[in-house]
DRENSE-619599 format. One line per 4 residues: number of its first residue (from 1); their letters; for each residue x, y, z negated of C-alpha. Coordinates in steps of 0.05 Angstrom, whole numbers, m for minus. Example, Ala and Ser with C-alpha at 12.3 -4.5 7.8 and 13.67 -1.06 7.14 Angstrom:
DRENSE-619599
1	as	246,m90,m156 ~ 273,m21,m143
This chain:
DRENSE-619599
1	mpav	m1020,m3197,m707 ~ m1063,m3260,m706 ~ m1139,m3255,m703 ~ m1180,m3265,m767
5	sdys	m1202,m3334,m742 ~ m1129,m3357,m743 ~ m1124,m3351,m819 ~ m1139,m3408,m868
9	pldr	m1187,m3398,m927 ~ m1131,m3385,m976 ~ m1099,m3331,m933 ~ m1109,m3260,m959
13	ayte	m1139,m3237,m893 ~ m1189,m3294,m886 ~ m1246,m3250,m908 ~ m1255,m3176,m900
17	sigf	m1236,m3139,m963 ~ m1244,m3068,m988 ~ m1195,m3023,m953 ~ m1183,m3070,m894
21	tpkr	m1219,m3067,m828 ~ m1199,m3117,m774 ~ m1171,m3085,m711 ~ m1228,m3073,m663
25	ptle	m1223,m3069,m589 ~ m1228,m2997,m563 ~ m1252,m2972,m496 ~ m1194,m2925,m485
29	dpiv	m1124,m2913,m512 ~ m1111,m2856,m560 ~ m1088,m2791,m528 ~ m1020,m2790,m563
33	pieq	m986,m2831,m618 ~ m989,m2802,m687 ~ m914,m2789,m690 ~ m920,m2742,m631
37	igqt	m967,m2697,m671 ~ m934,m2649,m719 ~ m943,m2582,m753 ~ m911,m2514,m761
41	vpeq	m872,m2501,m824 ~ m859,m2430,m848 ~ m789,m2407,m868 ~ m821,m2378,m930
45	dpat	m891,m2389,m957 ~ m919,m2321,m978 ~ m975,m2354,m1017 ~ m933,m2401,m1060
49	gani	m863,m2370,m1054 ~ m836,m2438,m1031 ~ m770,m2436,m995 ~ m750,m2467,m929
53	lqnv	m729,m2534,m958 ~ m791,m2541,m1002 ~ m836,m2526,m943 ~ m801,m2578,m900
57	qaai	m808,m2630,m955 ~ m881,m2613,m966 ~ m897,m2623,m892 ~ m861,m2690,m892
61	rrga	m899,m2714,m954 ~ m964,m2697,m918 ~ m944,m2743,m862 ~ m917,m2698,m808
65	gniq	m879,m2738,m756 ~ m846,m2675,m729 ~ m843,m2602,m750 ~ m833,m2535,m718
69	lvms	m797,m2486,m762 ~ m826,m2415,m759 ~ m777,m2362,m781 ~ m809,m2301,m814
73	tspd	m754,m2254,m835 ~ m742,m2194,m790 ~ m672,m2184,m761 ~ m674,m2115,m793
77	saig	m678,m2146,m862 ~ m611,m2149,m899 ~ m634,m2202,m949 ~ m689,m2253,m958
81	grfk	m678,m2302,m901 ~ m658,m2314,m829 ~ m604,m2363,m807 ~ m549,m2323,m841
85	aygp	m582,m2339,m908 ~ m574,m2415,m905 ~ m504,m2441,m920 ~ m473,m2510,m904
89	evre	m503,m2545,m965 ~ m575,m2522,m952 ~ m568,m2540,m878 ~ m541,m2608,m896
93	eirt	m598,m2619,m945 ~ m651,m2603,m893 ~ m616,m2647,m842 ~ m613,m2705,m891
97	vlev	m686,m2698,m910 ~ m706,m2700,m837 ~ m660,m2759,m822 ~ m679,m2801,m882
101	nkvk	m754,m2792,m867 ~ m743,m2802,m792 ~ m776,m2735,m778 ~ m757,m2691,m719
105	mssi	m752,m2615,m719 ~ m781,m2603,m650 ~ m764,m2529,m645 ~ m751,m2464,m681
109	elpt	m796,m2404,m670 ~ m762,m2337,m681 ~ m799,m2283,m722 ~ m849,m2239,m685
113	aisn	m803,m2180,m698 ~ m765,m2210,m640 ~ m821,m2205,m588 ~ m782,m2206,m523
117	lsgf	m712,m2212,m494 ~ m717,m2152,m449 ~ m697,m2104,m505 ~ m766,m2071,m503
121	dpqq	m781,m2034,m568 ~ m856,m2022,m573 ~ m849,m1974,m631 ~ m800,m1928,m595
125	nvfs	m828,m1941,m526 ~ m758,m1953,m498 ~ m715,m2009,m471 ~ m654,m2013,m516
129	derr	m589,m2049,m503 ~ m576,m2049,m578 ~ m642,m2083,m591 ~ m630,m2134,m536
133	erdm	m562,m2151,m565 ~ m591,m2156,m635 ~ m644,m2205,m612 ~ m594,m2245,m570
137	qevr	m550,m2254,m631 ~ m610,m2283,m669 ~ m621,m2331,m611 ~ m548,m2353,m613
141	daik	m554,m2363,m689 ~ m617,m2404,m678 ~ m583,m2448,m626 ~ m527,m2463,m676
145	faae	m577,m2477,m732 ~ m617,m2524,m687 ~ m553,m2562,m670 ~ m530,m2569,m742
149	vagg	m597,m2582,m776 ~ m641,m2614,m724 ~ m591,m2645,m677 ~ m623,m2610,m618
153	ggvd	m692,m2584,m600 ~ m720,m2518,m579 ~ m714,m2444,m595 ~ m771,m2400,m572
157	vlsw	m785,m2325,m570 ~ m854,m2292,m567 ~ m862,m2265,m496 ~ m881,m2191,m500
161	eyer	m833,m2170,m446 ~ m870,m2104,m433 ~ m939,m2074,m435 ~ m978,m2083,m371
165	nlsd	m1048,m2069,m347 ~ m1101,m2121,m335 ~ m1131,m2087,m274 ~ m1064,m2088,m236
169	apwn	m1050,m2161,m249 ~ m1053,m2203,m185 ~ m1085,m2261,m223 ~ m1143,m2218,m247
173	kdke	m1189,m2236,m188 ~ m1233,m2295,m175 ~ m1241,m2329,m107 ~ m1293,m2277,m87
177	gnti	m1248,m2219,m106 ~ m1285,m2201,m169 ~ m1247,m2177,m231 ~ m1244,m2230,m285
181	fksp	m1219,m2190,m344 ~ m1237,m2118,m358 ~ m1196,m2069,m401 ~ m1233,m2032,m456
185	ggpe	m1256,m1966,m426 ~ m1241,m1988,m355 ~ m1180,m1980,m310 ~ m1181,m1904,m314
189	hehv	m1160,m1911,m388 ~ m1100,m1954,m370 ~ m1030,m1926,m362 ~ m975,m1929,m310
193	qivn	m906,m1937,m339 ~ m841,m1915,m307 ~ m772,m1927,m337 ~ m705,m1893,m329
197	svtg	m658,m1951,m313 ~ m599,m1915,m346 ~ m630,m1891,m411 ~ m685,m1942,m417
201	rist	m734,m1886,m434 ~ m806,m1899,m412 ~ m852,m1847,m382 ~ m926,m1859,m385
205	irkg	m980,m1832,m338 ~ m1053,m1843,m349 ~ m1088,m1873,m289 ~ m1148,m1828,m296
209	epvf	m1106,m1765,m288 ~ m1106,m1742,m214 ~ m1041,m1724,m180 ~ m1044,m1666,m130
213	lafd	m1005,m1675,m65 ~ m1004,m1641,3 ~ m1019,m1706,39 ~ m1084,m1741,57
217	pktf	m1081,m1811,26 ~ m1123,m1838,84 ~ m1070,m1820,136 ~ m1005,m1816,98
221	dpsi	m951,m1866,119 ~ m887,m1866,76 ~ m851,m1912,125 ~ m843,m1853,173
225	pedq	m777,m1815,163 ~ m783,m1766,106 ~ m761,m1705,147 ~ m824,m1715,190
229	wisk	m874,m1716,133 ~ m887,m1641,132 ~ m901,m1636,207 ~ m942,m1700,211
233	fvnl	m983,m1702,147 ~ m987,m1632,117 ~ m1047,m1591,139 ~ m1053,m1516,128
237	daeg	m1114,m1477,107 ~ m1138,m1411,136 ~ m1086,m1373,97 ~ m1029,m1417,121
241	lpkv	m1022,m1454,55 ~ m1018,m1530,49 ~ m1083,m1564,33 ~ m1070,m1599,m33
245	qpwk	m1112,m1661,m48 ~ m1122,m1701,m111 ~ m1094,m1772,m109 ~ m1123,m1825,m155
249	wedf	m1083,m1886,m176 ~ m1125,m1927,m128 ~ m1099,m1883,m71 ~ m1026,m1902,m87
253	vavt	m1046,m1975,m88 ~ m1085,m1970,m22 ~ m1029,m1933,15 ~ m978,m1984,m9
257	krtq	m1019,m2043,14 ~ m1034,m2010,81 ~ m963,m1991,98 ~ m920,m2045,64
261	tdpd	m924,m2113,98 ~ m880,m2150,48 ~ m925,m2169,m11 ~ m865,m2173,m58
265	kqdp	m849,m2100,m44 ~ m919,m2073,m52 ~ m904,m2032,m113 ~ m948,m1970,m118
269	iqlf	m905,m1945,m176 ~ m847,m1935,m128 ~ m891,m1895,m81 ~ m915,m1853,m140
273	imlq	m843,m1839,m162 ~ m822,m1820,m92 ~ m879,m1772,m79 ~ m877,m1740,m148
277	qnsq	m802,m1731,m149 ~ m799,m1708,m76 ~ m850,m1654,m89 ~ m811,m1628,m148
281	iast	m745,m1632,m111 ~ m775,m1595,m51 ~ m804,m1541,m96 ~ m737,m1532,m132
285	egya	m699,m1528,m67 ~ m750,m1479,m40 ~ m736,m1433,m98 ~ m661,m1441,m85
289	rhya	m669,m1421,m12 ~ m712,m1362,m31 ~ m660,m1334,m79 ~ m604,m1352,m30
293	rivn	m637,m1304,20 ~ m638,m1251,m33 ~ m564,m1263,m46 ~ m549,m1258,28
297	elnr	m587,m1193,33 ~ m550,m1164,m27 ~ m484,m1185,4 ~ m503,m1149,67
301	qidd	m520,m1086,28 ~ m455,m1089,m11 ~ m415,m1095,54 ~ m454,m1038,85
305	mtak	m445,m992,24 ~ m371,m1009,21 ~ m362,m992,94 ~ m397,m925,84
309	gape	m354,m908,24 ~ m412,m909,m27 ~ m395,m895,m100 ~ m363,m954,m135
313	edik	m413,m951,m191 ~ m471,m964,m143 ~ m434,m1021,m109 ~ m418,m1051,m178
317	klrk	m493,m1052,m196 ~ m509,m1089,m131 ~ m454,m1140,m145 ~ m482,m1152,m215
321	erdg	m552,m1162,m186 ~ m524,m1209,m133 ~ m486,m1250,m184 ~ m550,m1258,m225
325	elqv	m588,m1282,m164 ~ m531,m1328,m147 ~ m535,m1360,m215 ~ m609,m1374,m202
329	vtgq	m591,m1407,m136 ~ m537,m1449,m170 ~ m585,m1470,m226 ~ m639,m1490,m176
333	rqqa	m590,m1531,m135 ~ m564,m1566,m197 ~ m634,m1581,m219 ~ m651,m1610,m151
337	esmr	m590,m1655,m153 ~ m609,m1678,m223 ~ m679,m1695,m198 ~ m649,m1736,m141
341	kere	m608,m1775,m191 ~ m669,m1783,m234 ~ m709,m1809,m174 ~ m655,m1861,m161
345	rmts	m657,m1884,m233 ~ m732,m1887,m240 ~ m765,m1954,m227 ~ m826,m1993,m249
349	vgty	m825,m2022,m318 ~ m843,m2091,m291 ~ m784,m2097,m244 ~ m735,m2069,m296
353	aldr	m759,m2111,m355 ~ m763,m2177,m317 ~ m691,m2169,m293 ~ m668,m2159,m364
357	ttks	m711,m2216,m391 ~ m687,m2268,m341 ~ m615,m2247,m352 ~ m623,m2257,m427
361	yaea	m655,m2325,m421 ~ m601,m2346,m371 ~ m547,m2326,m420 ~ m584,m2361,m477
365	giaa	m593,m2423,m433 ~ m518,m2426,m421 ~ m506,m2419,m496 ~ m555,m2476,m509
369	mtet	m521,m2518,m456 ~ m451,m2505,m486 ~ m474,m2523,m556 ~ m508,m2586,m530
373	hnrk	m445,m2610,m495 ~ m397,m2591,m551 ~ m438,m2629,m603 ~ m456,m2686,m555
377	lqgn	m531,m2675,m562 ~ m549,m2696,m491 ~ m601,m2744,m519 ~ m637,m2685,m551
381	pihv	m612,m2623,m514 ~ m623,m2554,m542 ~ m669,m2510,m499 ~ m691,m2438,m504
385	gpel	m750,m2402,m472 ~ m810,m2357,m479 ~ m873,m2372,m519 ~ m937,m2352,m483
389	gwpt	m952,m2281,m507 ~ m1013,m2238,m519 ~ m1058,m2213,m462 ~ m1035,m2140,m464
393	fygs	m963,m2159,m450 ~ m928,m2190,m392 ~ m912,m2263,m408 ~ m982,m2280,m433
397	hpde	m1015,m2306,m370 ~ m994,m2375,m346 ~ m970,m2346,m279 ~ m925,m2297,m316
401	finv	m902,m2349,m366 ~ m882,m2396,m309 ~ m849,m2339,m271 ~ m804,m2320,m330
405	ikks	m781,m2392,m337 ~ m768,m2404,m264 ~ m732,m2337,m252 ~ m690,m2348,m315
409	rkqm	m670,m2416,m290 ~ m651,m2387,m222 ~ m610,m2333,m257 ~ m575,m2387,m298
413	vdml	m559,m2426,m235 ~ m531,m2364,m203 ~ m486,m2352,m263 ~ m462,m2424,m267
417	tspe	m445,m2427,m192 ~ m417,m2356,m185 ~ m347,m2351,m154 ~ m331,m2303,m211
421	rken	m340,m2360,m261 ~ m268,m2382,m267 ~ m279,m2438,m318 ~ m329,m2495,m313
425	rmdh	m359,m2471,m248 ~ m413,m2520,m225 ~ m442,m2544,m160 ~ m513,m2522,m145
429	atae	m547,m2589,m161 ~ m513,m2597,m228 ~ m529,m2525,m247 ~ m603,m2534,m229
433	dear	m606,m2596,m274 ~ m573,m2559,m332 ~ m621,m2500,m324 ~ m681,m2547,m323
437	rhik	m658,m2581,m387 ~ m639,m2518,m426 ~ m693,m2467,m407 ~ m764,m2488,m426
441	gvld	m824,m2451,m454 ~ m875,m2460,m509 ~ m949,m2461,m495 ~ m992,m2432,m551
445	tshl	m1066,m2448,m538 ~ m1090,m2394,m586 ~ m1053,m2341,m547 ~ m1085,m2366,m483
449	gmff	m1152,m2363,m519 ~ m1141,m2289,m534 ~ m1160,m2273,m462 ~ m1231,m2286,m486
453	qtfm	m1231,m2215,m515 ~ m1237,m2182,m446 ~ m1273,m2238,m409 ~ m1344,m2221,m386
457	pnep	m1349,m2167,m441 ~ m1419,m2146,m419 ~ m1448,m2216,m424 ~ m1495,m2216,m486
461	dfek	m1502,m2292,m488 ~ m1442,m2316,m529 ~ m1453,m2389,m513 ~ m1455,m2376,m438
465	rtre	m1394,m2331,m442 ~ m1357,m2385,m481 ~ m1375,m2439,m430 ~ m1351,m2397,m372
469	fnkw	m1287,m2378,m407 ~ m1271,m2450,m425 ~ m1276,m2467,m351 ~ m1223,m2414,m337
473	fmeq	m1183,m2438,m397 ~ m1180,m2509,m371 ~ m1163,m2485,m300 ~ m1101,m2452,m330
477	inhi	m1083,m2514,m370 ~ m1089,m2556,m307 ~ m1044,m2507,m270 ~ m992,m2510,m325
481	advn	m997,m2586,m325 ~ m986,m2590,m250 ~ m924,m2546,m254 ~ m897,m2584,m314
485	akde	m906,m2651,m279 ~ m860,m2625,m225 ~ m812,m2578,m261 ~ m814,m2596,m335
489	ilgn	m826,m2525,m359 ~ m854,m2543,m427 ~ m809,m2553,m487 ~ m864,m2552,m539
493	vqlv	m940,m2544,m544 ~ m973,m2508,m603 ~ m1044,m2532,m612 ~ m1084,m2476,m644
497	nsms	m1157,m2457,m642 ~ m1200,m2397,m660 ~ m1273,m2378,m668 ~ m1265,m2317,m623
501	gahg	m1215,m2281,m579 ~ m1178,m2255,m640 ~ m1110,m2285,m656 ~ m1131,m2346,m697
505	hlpp	m1097,m2405,m730 ~ m1150,m2459,m737 ~ m1135,m2533,m728 ~ m1150,m2561,m658
509	gqgi	m1220,m2589,m674 ~ m1246,m2527,m711 ~ m1253,m2472,m659 ~ m1290,m2456,m595
513	fpvv	m1235,m2471,m544 ~ m1222,m2540,m514 ~ m1154,m2549,m547 ~ m1158,m2625,m554
517	eagk	m1177,m2632,m481 ~ m1119,m2586,m463 ~ m1070,m2630,m501 ~ m1096,m2692,m465
521	vlve	m1089,m2659,m397 ~ m1018,m2636,m412 ~ m998,m2707,m433 ~ m1033,m2746,m379
525	rgky	m1034,m2699,m319 ~ m975,m2657,m338 ~ m930,m2716,m358 ~ m912,m2678,m420
529	kgyl	m869,m2721,m465 ~ m853,m2672,m520 ~ m887,m2658,m586 ~ m957,m2629,m599
533	tseg	m951,m2581,m658 ~ m1010,m2559,m700 ~ m1006,m2486,m721 ~ m1075,m2489,m753
537	heee	m1055,m2465,m822 ~ m1115,m2417,m829 ~ m1156,m2467,m871 ~ m1101,m2491,m917
541	kfqa	m1132,m2449,m972 ~ m1194,m2492,m970 ~ m1158,m2559,m969 ~ m1084,m2571,m968
545	gril	m1063,m2612,m908 ~ m1119,m2593,m860 ~ m1066,m2567,m812 ~ m1050,m2641,m799
549	idtw	m1111,m2680,m821 ~ m1159,m2643,m774 ~ m1109,m2650,m717 ~ m1102,m2725,m728
553	ksfn	m1177,m2731,m732 ~ m1186,m2693,m667 ~ m1135,m2735,m629 ~ m1155,m2801,m663
557	pnim	m1088,m2835,m658 ~ m1071,m2906,m680 ~ m1052,m2913,m753 ~ m998,m2963,m773
561	sstg	m983,m2992,m841 ~ m914,m2997,m871 ~ m910,m3068,m845 ~ m921,m3044,m774
565	ysag	m992,m3072,m769 ~ m1055,m3032,m759 ~ m1074,m3005,m827 ~ m1146,m2997,m848
569	garw	m1172,m2988,m777 ~ m1146,m2984,m707 ~ m1157,m2909,m704 ~ m1152,m2848,m749
573	tdvh	m1227,m2841,m752 ~ m1232,m2911,m782 ~ m1192,m2891,m844 ~ m1188,m2816,m850
577	qsyf	m1244,m2812,m902 ~ m1229,m2877,m939 ~ m1186,m2835,m987 ~ m1158,m2769,m964
581	grpy	m1207,m2721,m934 ~ m1265,m2744,m978 ~ m1303,m2690,m1016 ~ m1301,m2735,m1079
585	spmf	m1247,m2770,m1118 ~ m1223,m2840,m1100 ~ m1248,m2900,m1141 ~ m1179,m2918,m1166
589	vvgd	m1123,m2883,m1204 ~ m1049,m2880,m1194 ~ m987,m2853,m1230 ~ m992,m2831,m1302
593	ysps	m1067,m2841,m1302 ~ m1062,m2915,m1285 ~ m1069,m2966,m1343 ~ m1004,m2996,m1366
597	qefr	m983,m3061,m1332 ~ m933,m3080,m1387 ~ m979,m3134,m1416 ~ m1021,m3176,m1369
601	lwse	m1044,m3248,m1361 ~ m1007,m3296,m1315 ~ m1071,m3299,m1272 ~ m1070,m3222,m1267
605	vple	m1144,m3221,m1286 ~ m1155,m3154,m1321 ~ m1175,m3153,m1394 ~ m1244,m3122,m1406
């Protein structure tokens, strides 16, 4: 575009006019172009009753360059929504609207009723194969919908893989070893969870409840053969009885760290299971041996009485007594064997859930890959992955979020390269590339901000607490950015803010967390090339469009006119209050309120 000085006096742009500001030099480039900033669009709007197509059209009219569709209907709902409710004509209409307006659907977020892919059911406190398959079917339906309607993009699932404690988390320590986040009530109010790997049923033990064992936690070493434990570690009191001692949860943790050199195998839950089950098994077998001695004694008496020719009635009574005692022995032995099987099936919830989660995402990644290749969507491949969850669940901390993605990719590679895969078996390098393209996660900045709830809870100065937390917040963002620059783990970024640690949905510039700075770091340091999606719909009730307008204002992107030249001003902040966003009406009218132009002078001078 030529400079103002290049125009002649009769050119329209010779002088500055109302509504036109010459492009000014700026000190730095905008963070992202405006078309990279989009918004979430609900499947159904509970406030207005608008349907999926109407909501998509409304977002486009407001200027969204890309949208993320947020599904809201539970998989348990027979009617009212979900992918099964939108036929070919509705799908084609949405696809056409997006295509005509050159708007991308960046991803599809599944409803929060699908909160993991491990099959974990928080209401029933169980891992269910039926629930996992139900959710996997929704993911497969979403992949097909993304292919048909959006021509690619992402499918994401809220990552609540299982409930886990804050105090146990390896990332919950600073460089000096101090705890960063504190659970309400302290660690003693937290729970230890154990799952039966066959039934999926979860057992819960409160950390504050002591466990009584005949071993001293300061000297006990589980790596020594089990048949030597009694002689080496059990001490007897004056009456010859074992000295039973209370074990706290910290004792199981300390023994595990002291005796297990492999950090990956330092699981105090496994030690807890072994000691608890072993004690019960030993007790049951002790009863069996006791009654077996009684049986043997009765057999001796029966033989002796038979040899002496005792009355048959007396011998019959002894046999009946012996058979009763023998049933007790049999029952105790059966119970002991059942306990052994139970011990083999019991494992920590974390190990069990993560295996199921990564298997699910690997299968979903292969489904996304297949759909991408079948529909030739390699330019916009379909990807699936977790969305950063809430602090009380595994999958909410960046380390866990990254771990789910990387382990799922590894699982997908193993599946694609397995000798058992008879068709389309891949070499390792090709499989790794496919896994990287089709398994990616979604970072939700508001979910990361929810860690604020348990951060420095005893600090009375809110401003100081906020400053310190925001330092931690940006450390995590930088970590994610570094990993993304290397491994491309991000498929979408939801920019959301809040005024506290509660789950909020404010636009990026309206809360207490450095969301805009986070977006800039992810783009510049993290080499993130995807879309930045505003989920700040909380203030729509005050002014329609704030979900986008405040986001644009915060990121201050370049604004272009329909001719391709800078319109109004070089940046969003130059124009955002020239019409929209003002608290008062514009000084011109349009549409039905505009005066008729049917009769006008050739000079176009308006009649007074």
